[in-house]
BALOBA-1460 file (C-alpha; in Angstrom, 3 decimals):
// residues 81
<rec num="1" residu="m" x="16.009" y="-2.033" z="21.240"/>
<rec num="2" residu="n" x="13.277" y="-2.457" z="18.609"/>
<rec num="3" residu="t" x="12.310" y="0.916" z="17.126"/>
<rec num="4" residu="t" x="10.138" y="-0.492" z="14.320"/>
<rec num="5" residu="m" x="6.587" y="0.789" z="14.499"/>
<rec num="6" residu="a" x="3.695" y="-1.514" z="13.645"/>
<rec num="7" residu="s" x="2.259" y="-1.515" z="10.150"/>
<rec num="8" residu="r" x="-1.037" y="0.298" z="9.698"/>
<rec num="9" residu="y" x="-2.593" y="-2.576" z="7.707"/>
<rec num="10" residu="k" x="-2.491" y="-6.373" z="8.060"/>
<rec num="11" residu="k" x="-2.454" y="-9.382" z="5.699"/>
<rec num="12" residu="g" x="-5.945" y="-10.259" z="4.529"/>
<rec num="13" residu="q" x="-7.303" y="-6.745" z="5.113"/>
<rec num="14" residu="r" x="-9.341" y="-5.140" z="2.314"/>
<rec num="15" residu="v" x="-8.039" y="-1.757" z="1.187"/>
<rec num="16" residu="t" x="-8.751" y="0.822" z="-1.510"/>
<rec num="17" residu="i" x="-6.049" y="2.236" z="-3.790"/>
<rec num="18" residu="v" x="-5.790" y="6.038" z="-3.425"/>
<rec num="19" residu="p" x="-3.438" y="8.774" z="-4.685"/>
<rec num="20" residu="a" x="-0.422" y="9.306" z="-2.428"/>
<rec num="21" residu="k" x="-0.965" y="12.047" z="0.132"/>
<rec num="22" residu="d" x="1.337" y="15.047" z="0.539"/>
<rec num="23" residu="q" x="3.669" y="14.113" z="-2.300"/>
<rec num="24" residu="s" x="4.277" y="15.516" z="-5.727"/>
<rec num="25" residu="a" x="3.735" y="13.164" z="-8.652"/>
<rec num="26" residu="s" x="6.293" y="10.399" z="-8.894"/>
<rec num="27" residu="p" x="6.903" y="7.584" z="-11.382"/>
<rec num="28" residu="s" x="5.146" y="5.132" z="-9.025"/>
<rec num="29" residu="d" x="1.956" y="7.228" z="-9.246"/>
<rec num="30" residu="a" x="1.679" y="6.427" z="-12.952"/>
<rec num="31" residu="d" x="2.065" y="2.718" z="-12.186"/>
<rec num="32" residu="i" x="-1.019" y="2.640" z="-9.933"/>
<rec num="33" residu="e" x="-3.141" y="5.233" z="-11.763"/>
<rec num="34" residu="e" x="-5.330" y="2.619" z="-13.477"/>
<rec num="35" residu="y" x="-6.095" y="1.032" z="-10.067"/>
<rec num="36" residu="l" x="-7.141" y="4.206" z="-8.215"/>
<rec num="37" residu="g" x="-10.483" y="3.679" z="-6.482"/>
<rec num="38" residu="q" x="-10.325" y="-0.107" z="-6.811"/>
<rec num="39" residu="s" x="-10.281" y="-2.347" z="-3.772"/>
<rec num="40" residu="g" x="-8.145" y="-5.368" z="-3.071"/>
<rec num="41" residu="k" x="-6.753" y="-7.583" z="-0.347"/>
<rec num="42" residu="i" x="-3.324" y="-7.332" z="1.247"/>
<rec num="43" residu="v" x="-1.396" y="-10.510" z="0.454"/>
<rec num="44" residu="d" x="1.887" y="-9.473" z="2.023"/>
<rec num="45" residu="y" x="3.851" y="-6.499" z="3.263"/>
<rec num="46" residu="y" x="7.445" y="-5.550" z="3.938"/>
<rec num="47" residu="w" x="9.223" y="-2.713" z="5.651"/>
<rec num="48" residu="i" x="12.401" y="-0.894" z="4.791"/>
<rec num="49" residu="r" x="14.365" y="1.565" z="6.882"/>
<rec num="50" residu="p" x="16.568" y="3.888" z="4.834"/>
<rec num="51" residu="g" x="18.066" y="5.812" z="7.726"/>
<rec num="52" residu="t" x="15.810" y="6.376" z="10.724"/>
<rec num="53" residu="k" x="12.336" y="6.299" z="9.137"/>
<rec num="54" residu="v" x="10.423" y="3.049" z="8.494"/>
<rec num="55" residu="f" x="8.406" y="2.649" z="5.254"/>
<rec num="56" residu="y" x="5.862" y="-0.115" z="4.636"/>
<rec num="57" residu="i" x="5.323" y="-1.568" z="1.175"/>
<rec num="58" residu="y" x="2.267" y="-3.745" z="0.491"/>
<rec num="59" residu="t" x="1.416" y="-6.345" z="-2.143"/>
<rec num="60" residu="i" x="-2.280" y="-6.013" z="-3.012"/>
<rec num="61" residu="r" x="-4.394" y="-8.501" z="-4.996"/>
<rec num="62" residu="i" x="-6.869" y="-6.366" z="-6.951"/>
<rec num="63" residu="g" x="-10.539" y="-7.434" z="-6.709"/>
<rec num="64" residu="d" x="-11.131" y="-11.127" z="-7.314"/>
<rec num="65" residu="s" x="-8.431" y="-11.294" z="-9.993"/>
<rec num="66" residu="k" x="-4.943" y="-12.727" z="-9.757"/>
<rec num="67" residu="k" x="-3.455" y="-9.298" z="-10.577"/>
<rec num="68" residu="e" x="-1.131" y="-8.067" z="-7.826"/>
<rec num="69" residu="i" x="0.407" y="-4.628" z="-7.452"/>
<rec num="70" residu="v" x="2.905" y="-3.173" z="-4.993"/>
<rec num="71" residu="v" x="2.096" y="0.110" z="-3.252"/>
<rec num="72" residu="h" x="3.419" y="2.302" z="-0.464"/>
<rec num="73" residu="e" x="1.408" y="2.635" z="2.740"/>
<rec num="74" residu="d" x="0.243" y="6.156" z="1.804"/>
<rec num="75" residu="e" x="-1.308" y="4.823" z="-1.421"/>
<rec num="76" residu="i" x="-3.954" y="2.708" z="0.342"/>
<rec num="77" residu="e" x="-6.692" y="3.200" z="2.894"/>
<rec num="78" residu="a" x="-8.960" y="0.791" z="4.770"/>
<rec num="79" residu="h" x="-11.857" y="-0.349" z="2.558"/>
<rec num="80" residu="i" x="-15.276" y="0.579" z="3.906"/>
<rec num="81" residu="e" x="-18.188" y="-1.537" z="2.699"/>
């Protein structure tokens, strides 16, 4: 039986980097701080399941640059033009 839920975002989708919701500050927050508010395109994503919960991790190409960052699903939202 497949209990994996679908990812919220898809490859090629434009997203905006946002602070993580409902979490206290973590070391990963400092890593993305300079990108908050910037938009980018999802180049790839992966899921992990430590126990029973599934977490999605996305690789985002920032703007038109070649710079790529890795974020958790709660650190992005759909980009609205």
